[in-house]
N, C-alpha and C positions, 0 to 999 in steps of 0.2 A: 224453534218449532212452534211454540205457543203463539208467538207474535204472528207468524205466517198463517197459522190456523185461524186466529181471530179475525185478521184482516181479510183472509180469503173467504171466510164464511159471511162476513159483513158485505163484501163485494157481491157475492153470489145472491144472497137473499135481497139485498138492496136493488140489484139489477133486475131480478124477477119482479119485485114490487113495482119498479119503475116501468118495466115493459108492459105489464098487464094493466097499468094505469094510463099508458101513453100511446101505445102503438095503434090500437083500434080507435075508431072515432069517439067511443065512450069507454070509460074504465070498465074492465071485465072483472066481475066478481062471481064466485060460485062457492058452494059449500062441499064439504066432504060427503055429506049425505046425498047431494045431487049426483056426485060422481059415482058413488056406490050404487045408487038406484039404477043408473044407466048401465054401469059395468055389470050388474047382475044379469042382464040380458045379452049385452054385446059390448065388451070393453072398448072396441075400436070406434064406438059411436060417441064417446065422451066429448069429441070435438064439437058436438052440437051446442055445447055450453059457451063456445066462442062465436061471436057474431062474424059474419063475412066482413073482411077488411082487406085493403090493399097492403102489400108488403112495403115497408119503409126501406128505401135504398140508401145505405150508408156510403158504400163505395161501389159504383156500378161494376157488375160482374165479379165482385170480390166478397161483398157482405150485404145481406138483406136481413131485415128483422120482420118476423111473422110469428104470430102466436099459435102455439100447439100445446095440447095436453097429452102427455105420454103416459099410458097406463102400464108400460113395461119397464124395461131396463134401458141400457144404452142402445140407441138407434131403434127404440120401440120394440125390441125383442122381448118375448115372454109376456105379452099383454095379459093382464088378469092375475099375475103371480105376485101381487104386491107384498104379501106376507113373507114369501120366500126371499124377495129382494131386500126387504127390511132386515131379515135375519142375516142374510149374506153381507149386507153393508155393515151391520154391527160386528160381525165376525171379522171382516176385513179391517175395521178400525182397531179392534183388539190386537190383531196381528201386527198392524203398523206400530201400535204403542209398544208391543213386546219387542219388536225390531229396534225401535228407538232406544229402549232401556238397555238392551243387551249389546247392540253393535255400534251405536252411534256415539262418538265422543264430542266434546265441546268444539273441537277443531273441524269437525265434519259439517261445514256450513251447507254444502250442497245437499247432503242427506237430510239434514234437519229441515231445510226448506221444502224438499221433496215430500217428506212425510207430512209436514204441515199442509201442503197442497192436497195430498191424497185424502187426508182426514177431513179437511174443510170441504172438499168436493163431495165426499161421502156423506158428511153431516148435512150439507145443503140439500141434497136429493132425499136423504132420510127424512128431513123436516117436511119436505113437500109430500112424501108418501104418507107420513103420519097425519099431517094437517089436512091434506086435500085428497088423499087416496090416489094421487097421480103426481107426475112431475111437470112443472111449468117450463116449457122450452120456448125459445124465441130467436136463436141465432142460426142463420142459414148461410154458411160460407160457400163461396164459389157457385152461386146459383146459375144454372144453365150450362155449366162446363160439362162437356161430354168426353167420354173416353175415345181415343182415336180409333178409326176403322170400324166404328159401330160396335165395339166391344162392350159387353154389359156384365162385368164381373159381379156387380151388386144387384143385377136384375133391373126391372122397371124400365125407365126411359133411357138408361145408360149414362145418367149423370155421375160425375166423379164423386160428388158428395150430396146425395139426395136427402140427407137427414137434417132435421132441425134439432138443435141441442141448446145447452145453456152454459153459463160460466163454470158451474160445478163440473160439468163434463170436461171442459177445457182444462181445469185444474187437475182433474184425475189423470187425464192423458199426459199432461206435462210432468206431473209428479211421478208417474210410473216410468216414463222415459228417463227422467233425472235419476230415479232410484236404480234403474238398470245400468246407467252410466257409472253411478257411484259404486255399485257392486262389481262391475267389470274392472274399474280402476283399483278397487280395494283388493281384488284377487291377483292383480298383476305382479306385485312383489313376491307373493307366495309362489307363483308359477316360475318367476325368474330364479328363485332360490333352490328349486328342485334340482338335485344332481342329475347330470346327463347319464343316460344308460351306457354301460360299457359296451 
């Protein structure tokens, strides 16, 4: 778990550093104080700290890179609730550590890796909220892909994935899915051993 955590955190913070140095024509730098000053009036306007720039196309229609400052949680929800999300992240990390100590054995490689990913993702975004009062995002998967038939379950333009996120978010999602698989598989022997009702 510790190895996955350290490598995951290094990848997340390194990728954010690279993105904000390389994607826009000039390196983008800002301070926590600048973000807080803007957020005090309107948290949704902290994007003013990023200059206009063209997205970098990594794979056409699959992945683009564009810089975004997220004042909220996953997918930009809860803008301006930085203290709450910092507390929630710390609580989630403690829960993952407790789960690791109580339920995960040395043989449970999937669970160890999953917990390492969840904690590294949580710490990566926690670092951003603490240092910058927002989260640095830059990954935009499936740009322009629309739901069929004009369906708009996420609102807006009807894009399948209208959000810009980061590596920490990806690690969190992968880790949570892997933990769910581990818990499901872990429960299967117990279910199989239950006696059938007469």
